[in-house]
C-alpha positions in Angstrom: -56.1 -4.1 -11.2 -52.6 -4.8 -11.2 -51.6 -7.1 -8.2 -48.5 -7.7 -6.3 -47.8 -9.7 -3.2 -44.8 -8.8 -1.1 -42.8 -12.1 -0.4 -39.5 -12.8 1.7 -36.4 -13.4 0.3 -36.5 -16.9 -0.4 -39.6 -16.4 -2.7 -38.2 -13.5 -4.6 -36.9 -15.4 -7.7 -40.4 -17.1 -8.2 -42.8 -14.1 -7.2 -43.4 -13.6 -10.9 -45.4 -16.4 -11.3 -48.3 -14.8 -9.3 -47.3 -11.2 -9.4 -48.4 -8.6 -12.0 -45.5 -6.4 -10.8 -42.7 -6.1 -8.3 -43.1 -4.2 -5.3 -39.7 -2.6 -3.7 -39.2 -1.7 -0.2 -36.0 0.8 -0.2 -34.8 0.0 3.1 -34.1 -3.8 1.9 -32.2 -2.6 -0.9 -29.5 -1.1 1.7 -29.8 -4.2 3.8 -29.6 -7.1 1.6 -27.7 -8.1 -1.4 -30.1 -10.8 -2.8 -32.9 -8.4 -2.5 -31.4 -5.5 -3.9 -29.9 -7.8 -7.1 -33.3 -8.9 -7.6 -34.5 -5.6 -8.5 -31.6 -4.8 -10.8 -32.4 -8.0 -12.7 -36.2 -6.8 -12.6 -35.2 -3.4 -14.0 -33.0 -5.1 -16.4 -35.9 -7.4 -17.8 -38.7 -4.7 -18.1 -40.6 -5.5 -14.9 -43.1 -2.8 -13.8 -41.7 -1.7 -10.5 -43.4 0.1 -7.9 -41.2 1.5 -5.0 -42.8 2.1 -1.8 -41.0 4.3 1.2 -41.1 1.5 3.9 -43.5 3.4 6.3 -45.4 0.2 7.1 -42.3 -2.0 7.9 -40.4 0.8 9.9 -43.2 2.5 11.3 -41.7 5.8 9.7 -40.7 6.5 6.1 -37.2 5.6 5.3 -34.4 7.8 5.3 -35.2 10.7 2.6 -31.9 10.9 1.1 -31.6 6.9 0.8 -35.1 7.2 -0.9 -33.9 9.7 -3.3 -31.0 7.6 -4.1 -32.8 4.6 -5.0 -35.8 6.3 -6.7 -32.8 7.6 -9.3 -31.1 4.3 -9.1 -33.8 1.8 -10.0 -36.1 4.3 -11.6 -39.3 2.7 -10.8 -42.4 3.1 -12.9 -43.9 4.3 -9.5 -42.4 5.6 -6.5 -44.6 6.3 -3.2 -43.2 9.7 -1.8 -43.1 9.6 2.2 -46.3 9.9 4.4 -47.1 9.9 7.8 -49.1 7.4 9.4 -52.9 8.7 10.3 -51.2 12.3 10.1 -52.8 14.6 7.5 -50.7 17.6 8.1 -47.5 15.9 8.0 -48.3 14.1 5.2 -49.2 16.8 3.1 -46.2 18.8 4.1 -44.1 15.9 2.9 -46.0 15.7 -0.2 -45.5 19.5 -1.1 -41.8 19.0 -0.3 -41.1 16.1 -2.9 -42.8 18.2 -5.4 -39.9 20.2 -6.0 -37.8 16.9 -7.1 -37.3 15.9 -10.7 -38.2 12.6 -11.3 -36.9 10.0 -14.0 -38.9 10.5 -16.8 -40.4 6.8 -16.7 -41.4 7.4 -12.9 -44.7 8.7 -11.5 -44.6 10.0 -8.0 -47.9 8.6 -5.8 -49.2 10.3 -2.7 -50.9 8.7 0.0 -54.0 9.7 1.8 -53.3 9.8 5.8 -56.0 11.0 8.2 -57.9 10.7 11.6 -61.5 10.9 10.1 -63.5 10.6 6.7 -63.5 14.5 6.5 -59.5 14.4 6.9 -59.3 11.9 4.4 -61.6 13.9 1.8 -59.3 17.1 2.3 -56.2 15.3 2.3 -57.0 13.8 -1.1 -58.5 17.0 -2.6 -55.3 18.6 -1.7 -52.9 15.9 -3.0 -54.8 16.2 -6.3 -54.5 20.0 -6.1 -50.6 19.3 -5.9 -50.8 17.6 -9.2 -50.2 14.1 -8.1 -51.1 11.8 -11.0 -51.8 8.9 -9.0 -52.8 8.6 -5.0 -53.1 5.6 -2.5 -55.4 4.9 0.2 -53.8 2.8 3.4 -55.3 0.0 4.9 -55.9 -0.6 8.8 -56.5 2.9 9.7 -58.2 2.9 13.4 -60.7 5.6 11.9 -61.9 3.4 9.2 -63.5 0.7 12.0 -65.1 3.9 13.4 -67.3 4.3 10.1 -69.1 1.0 10.5 -70.8 -0.9 13.7 -69.0 -4.2 13.6 -67.5 -6.1 16.7 -64.6 -7.6 14.4 -62.4 -4.6 13.9 -60.5 -6.3 11.3 -63.5 -6.6 9.0 -64.6 -3.3 10.1 -61.4 -1.8 9.0 -61.9 -3.1 5.6 -65.5 -2.3 5.1 -64.4 1.4 6.5 -62.1 1.6 3.5 -64.6 0.2 1.0 -67.4 2.9 2.5 -64.4 5.9 2.3 -63.8 5.2 -1.4 -67.4 4.7 -2.2 -68.6 7.7 -0.7 -65.8 9.8 -1.9 -66.4 8.8 -5.5 -70.4 9.1 -4.9 -69.7 12.6 -4.0 -67.5 13.3 -6.8 -64.4 13.6 -4.8 -62.9 10.8 -6.8 -63.4 11.2 -10.5 -63.8 8.2 -12.8 -60.4 9.7 -14.6 -58.6 9.3 -11.3 -55.7 7.0 -10.7 -55.6 5.0 -7.4 -53.5 2.6 -5.5 -54.6 0.3 -2.4 -52.0 -0.2 0.3 -52.1 -3.6 1.7 -55.5 -5.0 3.2 -57.1 -6.2 6.5 -58.9 -9.2 4.8 -58.3 -10.4 1.2 -62.0 -10.2 0.1 -62.1 -6.6 0.3 -60.8 -5.9 -3.2 -63.8 -7.7 -4.8 -66.2 -4.8 -3.9 -64.2 -2.4 -6.0 -64.4 -4.5 -9.4 -66.6 -1.4 -10.7 -64.4 1.3 -10.0 -62.3 1.8 -12.9 -59.9 4.2 -11.3 -58.5 1.8 -8.8 -55.4 0.5 -10.9 -53.0 -1.6 -8.6 -53.1 -3.1 -5.3 -50.2 -4.8 -3.1 -50.9 -6.9 -0.3 -48.6 -9.7 1.3 -51.7 -11.1 3.0 -51.8 -14.4 1.0 -48.1 -15.2 1.2 -48.2 -14.3 4.9 -51.4 -16.4 5.5 -49.4 -19.5 3.7 -46.4 -19.1 6.0 -48.7 -19.5 9.2 -50.1 -22.6 7.8 -53.7 -20.6 6.8 -55.4 -21.5 3.6 -58.0 -19.2 2.4 -61.7 -20.4 2.4 -63.9 -19.3 -0.7 -65.0 -16.3 1.7 -61.5 -15.0 2.5 -60.5 -14.5 6.2 -62.2 -12.8 9.1 -58.8 -12.5 10.7 -55.4 -10.9 9.6 -52.1 -13.0 10.0 -49.6 -11.9 12.3 -46.8 -12.8 9.9 -45.2 -9.9 7.9 -42.2 -8.7 6.3 -40.4 -7.7 9.4 -40.5 -11.3 11.0 -40.3 -13.4 8.1 -38.2 -11.8 5.4 -35.4 -14.4 6.3 -37.3 -17.5 6.2 -35.7 -20.5 4.7 -37.6 -22.0 1.7 -37.6 -25.3 3.5 -39.7 -24.0 6.0 -42.3 -22.7 3.3 -45.1 -24.6 2.1 -45.3 -23.3 -1.3 -48.5 -25.3 -2.3 -50.2 -23.1 0.3 -48.5 -19.8 -1.2 -49.8 -20.8 -4.6 -53.3 -21.8 -3.6 -53.6 -18.5 -1.4 -52.3 -16.4 -4.4 -54.7 -18.1 -6.6 -57.6 -18.1 -4.4 -57.0 -14.3 -3.6 -57.7 -13.9 -7.2 -60.7 -16.1 -7.3 -62.9 -14.5 -4.2 -62.3 -11.1 -5.6 -63.2 -11.9 -9.4 -59.9 -11.1 -10.7 -58.4 -13.1 -13.7 -56.1 -16.0 -12.5 -52.7 -15.1 -13.6 
């Protein structure tokens, strides 16, 4: 699996030390010159780029016209088309709408499964594949994931619920071994080790180890049982002098270790 951890502005230039690819948030392309220049340089240097639609950061997908502009300007390797949080119908409407566009030849459009139940997730995934999306993503943290398992710790329950969802969909042959899947974010970092036998999971992105470090939290050998409250919205503008870079490197390395990934 290719791994990327979103970082605040002050860590952009050194993020390739621990990231396999660059994860681009398009609303920041409009808001921040340094962020924008980083991705121009990343493109020029041949870095693999996945462009999100900024749903997690904004609460809704970024403006369609600006998404279309930045997708054609940067020509990312992958572009996550707009989805709507836990709304299967609206997400499918968007997915169908974005199929009308012609994408840069190097760009693979990626659609996201959104649902309120396991049954809706199955239906959403099936329709997205029928729409000829070559890669499909699963978000983290949906409330219904926790409903699938009986655990008092809802953070862990949501992580295990996503594991259950993907595992069952594969067991029931809804997800095929030849499919291509991306995992968006995580509730706890140790979740990804449970997918090591699933070759169809190509990539993951999560800021978890970085945000934990910014809160002064170091991973244990087992990971975490809580999710850091820090996020890109609250910490994007943090100064490098306020960052314990040793904690960042420790957590990003430990992330790979606890999940059985090759160290970078």
